[in-house]
C-alpha positions, -999 to 999 in steps of 0.1 A, spaced: -22 686 23 11 682 10 15 658 -18 46 638 -22 74 619 -40 95 591 -27 125 582 -48 144 547 -38 112 536 -19 119 503 -10 157 518 11 154 523 45 153 558 41 121 554 19 108 529 45 110 555 75 98 582 50 68 560 43 64 551 78 60 588 88 36 592 63 15 566 79 12 586 109 2 616 88 -19 604 64 -44 633 72 -15 661 62 10 644 38 -2 619 6 20 597 -13 19 610 -51 45 591 -66 67 555 -54 99 550 -71 120 515 -66 145 495 -86 135 462 -89 115 450 -54 80 452 -72 73 428 -43 76 455 -19 63 484 -45 30 461 -48 21 465 -13 31 505 -11 7 506 -38 -20 487 -19 -12 510 12 -7 546 -4 -25 545 -34 -1 563 -55 -13 584 -82 20 566 -104 48 546 -97 89 539 -116 108 507 -118 140 502 -128 133 483 -159 104 482 -186 102 444 -179 95 450 -145 67 480 -150 49 453 -178 49 430 -143 37 454 -127 5 470 -153 -5 434 -155 -10 437 -117 -23 466 -117 -46 455 -141 -60 427 -125 -62 448 -90 -80 472 -105 -59 500 -92 -57 528 -105 -15 539 -112 4 553 -134 29 525 -144 67 541 -155 103 527 -159 139 540 -163 151 570 -158 124 590 -176 100 574 -152 118 583 -126 120 620 -140 81 620 -142 78 611 -107 99 642 -97 75 666 -115 41 656 -112 20 686 -109 7 684 -77 37 671 -57 54 701 -36 84 680 -24 106 651 -37 126 631 -16 152 613 -29 169 584 -18 179 563 -46 214 547 -47 243 561 -65 242 590 -99 207 573 -112 185 599 -97 208 627 -105 181 633 -136 150 633 -113 163 653 -93 178 683 -114 141 683 -129 125 686 -99 143 715 -89 142 732 -125 104 727 -118 106 747 -82 102 708 -60 110 709 -22 142 685 -24 152 677 12 
């Protein structure tokens, strides 16, 4: 089974990737998801895909998400900022990182993924 991370899962590219993944759930597992600030959408993605870890743009959204996970008995690690993107891009079991974040925000995480020998299509 191929394990992937999607940086930018709330955008159109991320949504298309998740649509494909839902049709291939016996072959692909989502380990990491990252959004900038759309935590409402991220919550629904967490419910559907049960990723190991997620990241949001800022610490206050991360705290809101941690509380939500705790109250819904969801075992997902929560990160934030560029450090969170880097963490998701280098998750040990992930073999492929899709980077669909806007602008230079994802540059460090893509470099980290490449250094960690992840496929970055």
